[in-house]
A tleap script that builds the chain and sets N, CA, C and O, in Angstrom:
source leaprc.protein.ff14SB
mol = sequence {
  NMET HIE SER LEU LEU LEU ALA CYS LEU ILE
  SER TYR GLY ALA LEU VAL PHE VAL GLY GLY
  LEU ILE GLY TYR SER LYS ALA ASN SER ARG
  ALA SER LEU ILE ALA GLY SER ALA PHE ALA
  THR LEU LEU ALA ILE ALA ALA ALA LEU VAL
  ALA THR GLY SER PRO ARG TRP GLY ALA GLY
  LEU GLY ALA ALA SER ALA LEU ALA LEU ILE
  GLY ARG PHE LEU PRO ALA PHE ILE LYS THR
  LYS LYS LEU MET PRO ALA GLY ALA VAL VAL
  ALA VAL GLY VAL LEU VAL LEU ILE VAL GLY
  ALA LEU VAL LEU LEU GLY GLY CGLY
}
set mol.1.N position { 0.837 -1.169 0.019 }
set mol.1.CA position { 0.009 0.019 -0.018 }
set mol.1.C position { 0.860 1.315 -0.013 }
set mol.1.O position { 0.480 2.351 -0.559 }
set mol.2.N position { 2.053 1.182 0.651 }
set mol.2.CA position { 2.875 2.283 0.731 }
set mol.2.C position { 3.432 2.722 -0.629 }
set mol.2.O position { 3.577 3.907 -0.928 }
set mol.3.N position { 3.735 1.687 -1.440 }
set mol.3.CA position { 4.221 1.971 -2.763 }
set mol.3.C position { 3.082 2.617 -3.676 }
set mol.3.O position { 3.376 3.429 -4.554 }
set mol.4.N position { 1.889 2.257 -3.453 }
set mol.4.CA position { 0.794 2.861 -4.155 }
set mol.4.C position { 0.585 4.284 -3.687 }
set mol.4.O position { 0.306 5.169 -4.495 }
set mol.5.N position { 0.712 4.509 -2.430 }
set mol.5.CA position { 0.586 5.920 -1.938 }
set mol.5.C position { 1.664 6.782 -2.484 }
set mol.5.O position { 1.425 7.913 -2.908 }
set mol.6.N position { 2.893 6.236 -2.475 }
set mol.6.CA position { 4.042 6.978 -3.023 }
set mol.6.C position { 3.836 7.322 -4.426 }
set mol.6.O position { 4.108 8.455 -4.824 }
set mol.7.N position { 3.336 6.345 -5.269 }
set mol.7.CA position { 3.135 6.653 -6.698 }
set mol.7.C position { 2.005 7.741 -6.885 }
set mol.7.O position { 2.076 8.622 -7.742 }
set mol.8.N position { 0.986 7.598 -6.023 }
set mol.8.CA position { -0.091 8.616 -6.121 }
set mol.8.C position { 0.378 10.024 -5.779 }
set mol.8.O position { 0.036 11.009 -6.433 }
set mol.9.N position { 1.160 10.063 -4.746 }
set mol.9.CA position { 1.681 11.441 -4.321 }
set mol.9.C position { 2.518 12.028 -5.293 }
set mol.9.O position { 2.377 13.217 -5.577 }
set mol.10.N position { 3.474 11.244 -5.898 }
set mol.10.CA position { 4.394 11.750 -6.948 }
set mol.10.C position { 3.565 12.151 -8.154 }
set mol.10.O position { 3.800 13.227 -8.704 }
set mol.11.N position { 2.636 11.371 -8.581 }
set mol.11.CA position { 1.802 11.705 -9.769 }
set mol.11.C position { 1.003 12.978 -9.555 }
set mol.11.O position { 0.905 13.837 -10.432 }
set mol.12.N position { 0.425 13.071 -8.338 }
set mol.12.CA position { -0.430 14.198 -8.039 }
set mol.12.C position { 0.394 15.459 -7.963 }
set mol.12.O position { -0.034 16.508 -8.443 }
set mol.13.N position { 1.564 15.377 -7.371 }
set mol.13.CA position { 2.425 16.530 -7.305 }
set mol.13.C position { 2.902 16.993 -8.706 }
set mol.13.O position { 3.023 18.191 -8.961 }
set mol.14.N position { 3.166 16.031 -9.596 }
set mol.14.CA position { 3.584 16.402 -10.936 }
set mol.14.C position { 2.406 17.072 -11.643 }
set mol.14.O position { 2.603 18.067 -12.340 }
set mol.15.N position { 1.164 16.543 -11.478 }
set mol.15.CA position { 0.001 17.026 -12.123 }
set mol.15.C position { -0.261 18.488 -11.663 }
set mol.15.O position { -0.594 19.354 -12.472 }
set mol.16.N position { -0.108 18.723 -10.395 }
set mol.16.CA position { -0.381 20.047 -9.818 }
set mol.16.C position { 0.652 21.039 -10.276 }
set mol.16.O position { 0.334 22.174 -10.630 }
set mol.17.N position { 1.954 20.579 -10.266 }
set mol.17.CA position { 3.038 21.458 -10.737 }
set mol.17.C position { 2.832 21.894 -12.204 }
set mol.17.O position { 2.901 23.071 -12.559 }
set mol.18.N position { 2.582 20.888 -13.003 }
set mol.18.CA position { 2.428 21.148 -14.456 }
set mol.18.C position { 1.210 22.006 -14.660 }
set mol.18.O position { 1.239 22.905 -15.500 }
set mol.19.N position { 0.182 21.780 -13.961 }
set mol.19.CA position { -1.033 22.580 -14.004 }
set mol.19.C position { -0.771 24.067 -13.714 }
set mol.19.O position { -1.293 24.967 -14.372 }
set mol.20.N position { 0.085 24.268 -12.670 }
set mol.20.CA position { 0.464 25.647 -12.313 }
set mol.20.C position { 1.298 26.344 -13.377 }
set mol.20.O position { 1.174 27.548 -13.600 }
set mol.21.N position { 2.157 25.556 -14.031 }
set mol.21.CA position { 2.967 26.096 -15.094 }
set mol.21.C position { 2.085 26.425 -16.277 }
set mol.21.O position { 2.293 27.446 -16.932 }
set mol.22.N position { 1.091 25.574 -16.573 }
set mol.22.CA position { 0.216 25.828 -17.762 }
set mol.22.C position { -0.675 27.064 -17.469 }
set mol.22.O position { -0.929 27.892 -18.344 }
set mol.23.N position { -1.139 27.149 -16.192 }
set mol.23.CA position { -2.012 28.297 -15.822 }
set mol.23.C position { -1.165 29.594 -15.964 }
set mol.23.O position { -1.676 30.624 -16.404 }
set mol.24.N position { 0.074 29.529 -15.601 }
set mol.24.CA position { 0.904 30.745 -15.762 }
set mol.24.C position { 1.223 31.019 -17.237 }
set mol.24.O position { 1.226 32.182 -17.639 }
set mol.25.N position { 1.483 30.028 -18.033 }
set mol.25.CA position { 1.823 30.300 -19.401 }
set mol.25.C position { 0.588 30.716 -20.313 }
set mol.25.O position { 0.725 31.533 -21.223 }
set mol.26.N position { -0.600 30.122 -20.023 }
set mol.26.CA position { -1.692 30.462 -20.766 }
set mol.26.C position { -2.425 31.820 -20.341 }
set mol.26.O position { -2.869 32.625 -21.160 }
set mol.27.N position { -2.491 31.961 -19.011 }
set mol.27.CA position { -3.206 33.160 -18.556 }
set mol.27.C position { -2.384 34.139 -17.788 }
set mol.27.O position { -2.916 35.069 -17.181 }
set mol.28.N position { -1.071 33.940 -17.806 }
set mol.28.CA position { -0.137 34.780 -17.110 }
set mol.28.C position { -0.524 34.854 -15.655 }
set mol.28.O position { -0.376 35.912 -15.044 }
set mol.29.N position { -0.990 33.831 -15.101 }
set mol.29.CA position { -1.511 33.740 -13.685 }
set mol.29.C position { -0.415 33.339 -12.761 }
set mol.29.O position { -0.041 32.169 -12.672 }
set mol.30.N position { 0.119 34.363 -12.044 }
set mol.30.CA position { 1.149 34.114 -11.058 }
set mol.30.C position { 0.589 33.283 -9.857 }
set mol.30.O position { 1.309 32.516 -9.217 }
set mol.31.N position { -0.705 33.474 -9.593 }
set mol.31.CA position { -1.331 32.706 -8.543 }
set mol.31.C position { -1.275 31.206 -8.762 }
set mol.31.O position { -1.020 30.402 -7.864 }
set mol.32.N position { -1.538 30.882 -10.057 }
set mol.32.CA position { -1.450 29.437 -10.482 }
set mol.32.C position { -0.074 28.847 -10.264 }
set mol.32.O position { 0.107 27.737 -9.763 }
set mol.33.N position { 0.945 29.713 -10.699 }
set mol.33.CA position { 2.286 29.233 -10.588 }
set mol.33.C position { 2.699 29.036 -9.152 }
set mol.33.O position { 3.325 28.035 -8.803 }
set mol.34.N position { 2.350 29.986 -8.331 }
set mol.34.CA position { 2.698 29.923 -6.883 }
set mol.34.C position { 1.980 28.789 -6.200 }
set mol.34.O position { 2.582 27.985 -5.489 }
set mol.35.N position { 0.667 28.735 -6.430 }
set mol.35.CA position { -0.130 27.626 -5.766 }
set mol.35.C position { 0.318 26.272 -6.237 }
set mol.35.O position { 0.525 25.364 -5.432 }
set mol.36.N position { 0.474 26.123 -7.566 }
set mol.36.CA position { 0.933 24.859 -8.098 }
set mol.36.C position { 2.293 24.453 -7.552 }
set mol.36.O position { 2.488 23.278 -7.240 }
set mol.37.N position { 3.245 25.379 -7.424 }
set mol.37.CA position { 4.530 25.067 -6.865 }
set mol.37.C position { 4.446 24.727 -5.388 }
set mol.37.O position { 5.088 23.787 -4.919 }
set mol.38.N position { 3.645 25.501 -4.655 }
set mol.38.CA position { 3.504 25.285 -3.209 }
set mol.38.C position { 2.900 23.883 -2.971 }
set mol.38.O position { 3.456 23.116 -2.185 }
set mol.39.N position { 1.809 23.541 -3.610 }
set mol.39.CA position { 1.184 22.273 -3.373 }
set mol.39.C position { 2.001 21.126 -3.896 }
set mol.39.O position { 1.949 20.049 -3.303 }
set mol.40.N position { 2.769 21.278 -4.984 }
set mol.40.CA position { 3.633 20.279 -5.481 }
set mol.40.C position { 4.740 20.051 -4.478 }
set mol.40.O position { 5.175 18.908 -4.336 }
set mol.41.N position { 5.225 21.055 -3.774 }
set mol.41.CA position { 6.267 20.897 -2.818 }
set mol.41.C position { 5.696 20.185 -1.607 }
set mol.41.O position { 6.397 19.339 -1.054 }
set mol.42.N position { 4.451 20.462 -1.136 }
set mol.42.CA position { 3.831 19.733 -0.066 }
set mol.42.C position { 3.696 18.254 -0.338 }
set mol.42.O position { 3.943 17.412 0.525 }
set mol.43.N position { 3.277 17.948 -1.622 }
set mol.43.CA position { 3.083 16.613 -2.051 }
set mol.43.C position { 4.419 15.910 -2.123 }
set mol.43.O position { 4.517 14.731 -1.781 }
set mol.44.N position { 5.472 16.624 -2.571 }
set mol.44.CA position { 6.807 15.994 -2.671 }
set mol.44.C position { 7.334 15.669 -1.223 }
set mol.44.O position { 7.988 14.648 -1.013 }
set mol.45.N position { 7.043 16.525 -0.288 }
set mol.45.CA position { 7.418 16.332 1.132 }
set mol.45.C position { 6.678 15.065 1.665 }
set mol.45.O position { 7.243 14.205 2.340 }
set mol.46.N position { 5.441 15.030 1.322 }
set mol.46.CA position { 4.516 13.799 1.698 }
set mol.46.C position { 5.150 12.583 1.149 }
set mol.46.O position { 5.326 11.597 1.866 }
set mol.47.N position { 5.506 12.612 -0.112 }
set mol.47.CA position { 6.081 11.469 -0.733 }
set mol.47.C position { 7.462 11.032 -0.153 }
set mol.47.O position { 7.813 9.855 -0.070 }
set mol.48.N position { 8.184 12.070 0.227 }
set mol.48.CA position { 9.472 11.774 0.899 }
set mol.48.C position { 9.305 11.148 2.298 }
set mol.48.O position { 10.093 10.295 2.705 }
set mol.49.N position { 8.299 11.575 2.999 }
set mol.49.CA position { 7.947 10.999 4.272 }
set mol.49.C position { 7.585 9.573 4.131 }
set mol.49.O position { 8.044 8.733 4.905 }
set mol.50.N position { 6.783 9.272 3.175 }
set mol.50.CA position { 6.349 7.903 2.948 }
set mol.50.C position { 7.611 7.048 2.522 }
set mol.50.O position { 7.760 5.916 2.983 }
set mol.51.N position { 8.442 7.558 1.708 }
set mol.51.CA position { 9.649 6.851 1.229 }
set mol.51.C position { 10.691 6.620 2.353 }
set mol.51.O position { 11.464 5.663 2.310 }
set mol.52.N position { 10.689 7.506 3.338 }
set mol.52.CA position { 11.747 7.404 4.373 }
set mol.52.C position { 11.221 6.693 5.630 }
set mol.52.O position { 11.919 6.673 6.644 }
set mol.53.N position { 10.057 6.132 5.598 }
set mol.53.CA position { 9.617 5.367 6.736 }
set mol.53.C position { 8.656 6.065 7.616 }
set mol.53.O position { 8.470 5.631 8.752 }
set mol.54.N position { 8.049 7.079 7.200 }
set mol.54.CA position { 6.995 7.805 8.011 }
set mol.54.C position { 5.689 7.861 7.158 }
set mol.54.O position { 5.243 8.953 6.807 }
set mol.55.N position { 5.078 6.697 6.825 }
set mol.55.CA position { 3.992 6.665 5.881 }
set mol.55.C position { 2.748 7.390 6.464 }
set mol.55.O position { 1.984 7.984 5.703 }
set mol.56.N position { 2.537 7.349 7.785 }
set mol.56.CA position { 1.335 7.966 8.285 }
set mol.56.C position { 1.447 9.502 8.189 }
set mol.56.O position { 0.494 10.192 7.829 }
set mol.57.N position { 2.614 9.993 8.515 }
set mol.57.CA position { 2.817 11.467 8.339 }
set mol.57.C position { 2.625 11.907 6.846 }
set mol.57.O position { 1.963 12.891 6.518 }
set mol.58.N position { 3.253 11.098 6.009 }
set mol.58.CA position { 3.123 11.388 4.528 }
set mol.58.C position { 1.662 11.313 4.079 }
set mol.58.O position { 1.176 12.165 3.335 }
set mol.59.N position { 0.960 10.241 4.566 }
set mol.59.CA position { -0.405 10.065 4.190 }
set mol.59.C position { -1.251 11.255 4.644 }
set mol.59.O position { -2.098 11.760 3.908 }
set mol.60.N position { -0.990 11.686 5.887 }
set mol.60.CA position { -1.740 12.824 6.384 }
set mol.60.C position { -1.519 14.094 5.690 }
set mol.60.O position { -2.474 14.819 5.411 }
set mol.61.N position { -0.232 14.423 5.378 }
set mol.61.CA position { 0.098 15.622 4.657 }
set mol.61.C position { -0.550 15.579 3.213 }
set mol.61.O position { -1.131 16.540 2.710 }
set mol.62.N position { -0.386 14.389 2.630 }
set mol.62.CA position { -0.935 14.209 1.241 }
set mol.62.C position { -2.435 14.326 1.245 }
set mol.62.O position { -2.983 14.967 0.348 }
set mol.63.N position { -3.131 13.748 2.194 }
set mol.63.CA position { -4.563 13.797 2.290 }
set mol.63.C position { -4.998 15.197 2.514 }
set mol.63.O position { -5.936 15.641 1.853 }
set mol.64.N position { -4.365 15.952 3.429 }
set mol.64.CA position { -4.740 17.339 3.671 }
set mol.64.C position { -4.504 18.212 2.513 }
set mol.64.O position { -5.292 19.120 2.249 }
set mol.65.N position { -3.408 17.970 1.779 }
set mol.65.CA position { -3.157 18.736 0.493 }
set mol.65.C position { -4.249 18.448 -0.513 }
set mol.65.O position { -4.780 19.356 -1.152 }
set mol.66.N position { -4.584 17.155 -0.649 }
set mol.66.CA position { -5.574 16.763 -1.661 }
set mol.66.C position { -6.922 17.402 -1.297 }
set mol.66.O position { -7.600 17.956 -2.162 }
set mol.67.N position { -7.319 17.321 0.030 }
set mol.67.CA position { -8.542 17.865 0.503 }
set mol.67.C position { -8.645 19.387 0.106 }
set mol.67.O position { -9.672 19.863 -0.378 }
set mol.68.N position { -7.528 20.093 0.344 }
set mol.68.CA position { -7.504 21.510 0.009 }
set mol.68.C position { -7.622 21.743 -1.551 }
set mol.68.O position { -8.304 22.672 -1.983 }
set mol.69.N position { -7.017 20.973 -2.291 }
set mol.69.CA position { -7.084 21.093 -3.721 }
set mol.69.C position { -8.498 20.716 -4.275 }
set mol.69.O position { -9.045 21.387 -5.150 }
set mol.70.N position { -9.039 19.636 -3.730 }
set mol.70.CA position { -10.396 19.248 -4.078 }
set mol.70.C position { -11.430 20.390 -3.752 }
set mol.70.O position { -12.324 20.697 -4.542 }
set mol.71.N position { -11.242 21.000 -2.524 }
set mol.71.CA position { -12.108 22.026 -2.184 }
set mol.71.C position { -12.011 23.276 -3.169 }
set mol.71.O position { -12.993 23.983 -3.397 }
set mol.72.N position { -10.869 23.479 -3.686 }
set mol.72.CA position { -10.791 24.592 -4.679 }
set mol.72.C position { -11.251 24.152 -6.048 }
set mol.72.O position { -11.902 24.965 -6.704 }
set mol.73.N position { -11.002 23.011 -6.537 }
set mol.73.CA position { -11.344 22.613 -7.870 }
set mol.73.C position { -12.656 21.902 -8.093 }
set mol.73.O position { -13.138 21.848 -9.225 }
set mol.74.N position { -13.244 21.361 -7.059 }
set mol.74.CA position { -14.536 20.651 -7.240 }
set mol.74.C position { -15.610 21.634 -7.700 }
set mol.74.O position { -16.330 21.300 -8.641 }
set mol.75.N position { -15.781 22.867 -7.089 }
set mol.75.CA position { -16.792 23.767 -7.539 }
set mol.75.C position { -16.540 24.224 -9.087 }
set mol.75.O position { -17.486 24.413 -9.852 }
set mol.76.N position { -15.301 24.369 -9.442 }
set mol.76.CA position { -14.968 24.660 -10.774 }
set mol.76.C position { -15.359 23.558 -11.759 }
set mol.76.O position { -15.836 23.831 -12.860 }
set mol.77.N position { -15.151 22.319 -11.344 }
set mol.77.CA position { -15.482 21.204 -12.170 }
set mol.77.C position { -16.980 21.026 -12.273 }
set mol.77.O position { -17.463 20.668 -13.346 }
set mol.78.N position { -17.714 21.248 -11.256 }
set mol.78.CA position { -19.180 21.237 -11.266 }
set mol.78.C position { -19.737 22.288 -12.197 }
set mol.78.O position { -20.717 22.064 -12.908 }
set mol.79.N position { -19.062 23.489 -12.175 }
set mol.79.CA position { -19.585 24.532 -12.980 }
set mol.79.C position { -19.199 24.345 -14.469 }
set mol.79.O position { -20.053 24.534 -15.335 }
set mol.80.N position { -17.965 23.988 -14.782 }
set mol.80.CA position { -17.542 23.951 -16.159 }
set mol.80.C position { -17.618 22.538 -16.782 }
set mol.80.O position { -17.659 22.415 -18.007 }
set mol.81.N position { -17.636 21.544 -16.010 }
set mol.81.CA position { -17.609 20.082 -16.440 }
set mol.81.C position { -16.379 19.813 -17.374 }
set mol.81.O position { -16.406 18.922 -18.222 }
set mol.82.N position { -15.321 20.614 -17.175 }
set mol.82.CA position { -14.059 20.421 -17.957 }
set mol.82.C position { -13.160 19.433 -17.171 }
set mol.82.O position { -12.944 19.521 -15.963 }
set mol.83.N position { -12.671 18.499 -17.981 }
set mol.83.CA position { -11.797 17.428 -17.346 }
set mol.83.C position { -10.402 18.097 -16.997 }
set mol.83.O position { -9.748 17.730 -16.021 }
set mol.84.N position { -10.022 19.025 -17.792 }
set mol.84.CA position { -8.688 19.620 -17.498 }
set mol.84.C position { -8.886 21.107 -17.187 }
set mol.84.O position { -9.559 21.776 -17.971 }
set mol.85.N position { -8.388 21.631 -16.178 }
set mol.85.CA position { -7.599 20.900 -15.148 }
set mol.85.C position { -8.495 20.378 -13.945 }
set mol.85.O position { -8.108 19.461 -13.221 }
set mol.86.N position { -9.607 20.960 -13.790 }
set mol.86.CA position { -10.413 20.747 -12.577 }
set mol.86.C position { -10.793 19.287 -12.393 }
set mol.86.O position { -10.670 18.786 -11.276 }
set mol.87.N position { -11.236 18.589 -13.394 }
set mol.87.CA position { -11.609 17.159 -13.306 }
set mol.87.C position { -10.505 16.307 -12.857 }
set mol.87.O position { -10.659 15.446 -11.991 }
set mol.88.N position { -9.317 16.563 -13.483 }
set mol.88.CA position { -8.170 15.727 -13.204 }
set mol.88.C position { -7.679 15.982 -11.774 }
set mol.88.O position { -7.352 15.025 -11.072 }
set mol.89.N position { -7.619 17.162 -11.347 }
set mol.89.CA position { -7.184 17.512 -9.956 }
set mol.89.C position { -8.058 16.827 -8.993 }
set mol.89.O position { -7.582 16.259 -8.010 }
set mol.90.N position { -9.397 16.862 -9.254 }
set mol.90.CA position { -10.408 16.334 -8.304 }
set mol.90.C position { -10.309 14.787 -8.316 }
set mol.90.O position { -10.360 14.172 -7.251 }
set mol.91.N position { -10.170 14.153 -9.495 }
set mol.91.CA position { -10.102 12.672 -9.559 }
set mol.91.C position { -8.905 12.078 -8.908 }
set mol.91.O position { -9.013 11.118 -8.145 }
set mol.92.N position { -7.738 12.646 -9.203 }
set mol.92.CA position { -6.487 12.175 -8.639 }
set mol.92.C position { -6.475 12.517 -7.117 }
set mol.92.O position { -6.000 11.732 -6.296 }
set mol.93.N position { -6.987 13.655 -6.795 }
set mol.93.CA position { -7.096 14.053 -5.393 }
set mol.93.C position { -7.962 13.056 -4.520 }
set mol.93.O position { -7.661 12.774 -3.361 }
set mol.94.N position { -9.045 12.559 -5.170 }
set mol.94.CA position { -9.926 11.593 -4.465 }
set mol.94.C position { -9.116 10.297 -4.323 }
set mol.94.O position { -9.185 9.668 -3.267 }
set mol.95.N position { -8.376 9.882 -5.308 }
set mol.95.CA position { -7.545 8.669 -5.202 }
set mol.95.C position { -6.512 8.846 -4.098 }
set mol.95.O position { -6.309 7.912 -3.323 }
set mol.96.N position { -5.859 9.977 -3.986 }
set mol.96.CA position { -4.910 10.235 -2.911 }
set mol.96.C position { -5.572 10.137 -1.536 }
set mol.96.O position { -5.041 9.544 -0.597 }
set mol.97.N position { -6.806 10.773 -1.463 }
set mol.97.CA position { -7.505 10.681 -0.192 }
set mol.97.C position { -7.798 9.241 0.238 }
set mol.97.O position { -7.593 8.857 1.389 }
set mol.98.N position { -8.287 8.458 -0.735 }
set mol.98.CA position { -8.653 7.064 -0.379 }
set mol.98.C position { -7.463 6.293 0.048 }
set mol.98.O position { -7.464 5.654 1.101 }
set mol.99.N position { -6.409 6.346 -0.787 }
set mol.99.CA position { -5.179 5.566 -0.422 }
set mol.99.C position { -4.492 6.127 0.899 }
set mol.99.O position { -3.962 5.377 1.718 }
set mol.100.N position { -4.540 7.367 1.021 }
set mol.100.CA position { -4.029 8.021 2.284 }
set mol.100.C position { -4.839 7.580 3.461 }
set mol.100.O position { -4.273 7.296 4.517 }
set mol.101.N position { -6.142 7.509 3.329 }
set mol.101.CA position { -7.052 7.113 4.429 }
set mol.101.C position { -6.772 5.669 4.788 }
set mol.101.O position { -6.775 5.318 5.968 }
set mol.102.N position { -6.529 4.824 3.798 }
set mol.102.CA position { -6.268 3.400 4.063 }
set mol.102.C position { -4.977 3.257 4.862 }
set mol.102.O position { -4.893 2.432 5.772 }
set mol.103.N position { -4.002 4.036 4.531 }
set mol.103.CA position { -2.746 3.998 5.220 }
set mol.103.C position { -2.967 4.497 6.664 }
set mol.103.O position { -2.477 3.868 7.602 }
set mol.104.N position { -3.676 5.587 6.857 }
set mol.104.CA position { -3.836 6.165 8.137 }
set mol.104.C position { -4.708 5.243 9.041 }
set mol.104.O position { -4.575 5.257 10.265 }
set mol.105.N position { -5.556 4.485 8.438 }
set mol.105.CA position { -6.462 3.580 9.267 }
set mol.105.C position { -5.779 2.231 9.455 }
set mol.105.O position { -6.387 1.319 10.014 }
set mol.106.N position { -4.549 2.075 9.013 }
set mol.106.CA position { -3.789 0.915 9.263 }
set mol.106.C position { -3.961 -0.180 8.249 }
set mol.106.O position { -3.523 -1.307 8.483 }
set mol.107.N position { -4.595 0.119 7.107 }
set mol.107.CA position { -4.774 -0.856 6.082 }
set mol.107.C position { -3.602 -1.040 5.232 }
set mol.107.O position { -3.665 -1.861 4.317 }
set mol.108.N position { -2.547 -0.372 5.433 }
set mol.108.CA position { -1.365 -0.545 4.626 }
set mol.108.C position { -0.158 -0.256 5.301 }
set mol.108.O position { 0.919 -0.367 4.715 }
savepdb mol mol.pdb
quit
């Protein structure tokens, strides 16, 4: 389960970082760049915690980050129905939440 969580966190971090870069390049949105970089950093720290033997801390940080991103992007997805970026951020975020919750509850 830890390897699945690690893969989810790394993938989610990459998705969020690339999304921030795209938001900056397309709309000149510094907020997208800053938020994408900040959340990608948090997710990288969470992945590092999982990889170095602190899976519960990593799962908690990853789940909290995913919850924040879902809270930001779910209303946008409901409004626009666009898969990119809102739908992807929500979908992968839900996966991170589920796997993180399983690790936190002792299932992995």
